[in-house]
C-alpha positions as CSV (number, residue, x, y, z in Angstrom):
1,X,-0.6,4.5,-24.9
2,X,1.1,2.2,-22.4
3,X,4.8,1.4,-22.8
4,X,6.2,-2.1,-22.1
5,X,9.6,-3.6,-21.3
6,X,10.4,-6.0,-24.1
7,X,7.9,-6.8,-26.8
8,X,4.5,-5.1,-26.8
9,X,1.6,-7.6,-26.3
10,X,-0.1,-8.6,-29.6
11,X,-3.4,-9.2,-27.9
12,X,-5.0,-7.7,-24.8
13,X,-3.9,-4.8,-22.7
14,X,-2.2,-4.6,-19.3
15,X,-4.3,-2.0,-17.4
16,X,-3.2,-0.6,-14.1
17,X,-5.4,0.3,-11.2
18,X,-4.3,2.0,-8.0
19,X,-5.8,1.7,-4.5
20,X,-5.7,4.1,-1.6
21,X,-6.0,2.6,1.9
22,X,-7.6,4.1,4.9
23,X,-6.4,1.7,7.6
24,X,-9.8,0.0,7.8
25,X,-11.3,-0.8,4.4
26,X,-10.4,-4.2,3.0
27,X,-12.7,-4.5,0.0
28,X,-12.2,-2.3,-3.1
29,X,-14.2,-2.2,-6.4
30,X,-12.2,-3.3,-9.5
31,X,-12.4,-1.3,-12.7
32,X,-12.8,-4.5,-14.7
33,X,-14.2,-7.8,-13.5
34,X,-11.8,-10.8,-13.4
35,X,-12.4,-14.5,-13.4
36,X,-10.0,-15.3,-10.5
37,X,-7.3,-13.8,-8.3
38,X,-4.5,-14.9,-10.6
39,X,-5.9,-12.6,-13.3
40,X,-4.3,-9.7,-11.3
41,X,-0.7,-8.9,-10.4
42,X,-1.1,-6.9,-7.2
43,X,1.9,-5.0,-5.8
44,X,2.0,-3.4,-2.3
45,X,5.0,-1.1,-1.4
46,X,7.1,-2.8,-4.1
47,X,6.3,-6.4,-3.1
48,X,4.1,-8.7,-5.2
49,X,1.2,-10.1,-3.2
50,X,0.2,-13.8,-3.3
51,X,-3.2,-14.5,-4.8
52,X,-5.7,-16.2,-2.4
53,X,-3.3,-15.5,0.5
54,X,-2.8,-11.7,0.6
55,X,-6.0,-11.0,-1.4
56,X,-9.0,-12.7,-2.9
57,X,-11.7,-11.8,-5.5
58,X,-15.2,-11.2,-4.3
59,X,-18.6,-10.3,-5.8
60,X,-18.4,-12.4,-8.9
61,X,-15.0,-10.9,-9.8
62,X,-15.9,-7.2,-9.4
63,X,-14.1,-6.6,-6.0
64,X,-10.7,-7.3,-4.5
65,X,-10.6,-8.2,-0.8
66,X,-7.3,-7.7,0.9
67,X,-6.5,-10.0,3.9
68,X,-5.3,-7.0,5.8
69,X,-6.7,-3.5,5.4
70,X,-4.2,-1.3,3.5
71,X,-2.7,1.6,5.4
72,X,-2.9,5.2,4.2
73,X,0.8,5.1,3.6
74,X,0.7,1.9,1.4
75,X,1.4,2.2,-2.3
76,X,-0.9,-0.4,-3.9
77,X,-1.7,-1.1,-7.5
78,X,-2.9,-4.0,-9.6
79,X,-2.1,-4.9,-13.2
80,X,-4.9,-6.7,-15.1
81,X,-3.1,-9.6,-16.8
82,X,-4.1,-9.2,-20.5
83,X,-7.5,-7.5,-20.3
84,X,-9.4,-8.5,-23.4
85,X,-9.9,-5.8,-26.0
86,X,-13.3,-5.8,-27.6
87,X,-13.6,-4.6,-31.2
88,X,-16.7,-2.8,-32.4
């Protein structure tokens, strides 16, 4: 179960996905599709990346395309901003 600073969200879930660069690859598959680049909070080496400047969303929301290929040494992760929970 994830932990949160402050109040736990009442709806949705903030999932985290990490990316490992190889100095050449710019496009990575997302675990969950998103509607637009602002649906992700992307952090690279501790700095928040700007949507539609540092990265964009491709393939109908299923891929993230970084403007510069991440390096092997880069620490990159994305937080899905309130992924919807589906109930059975």
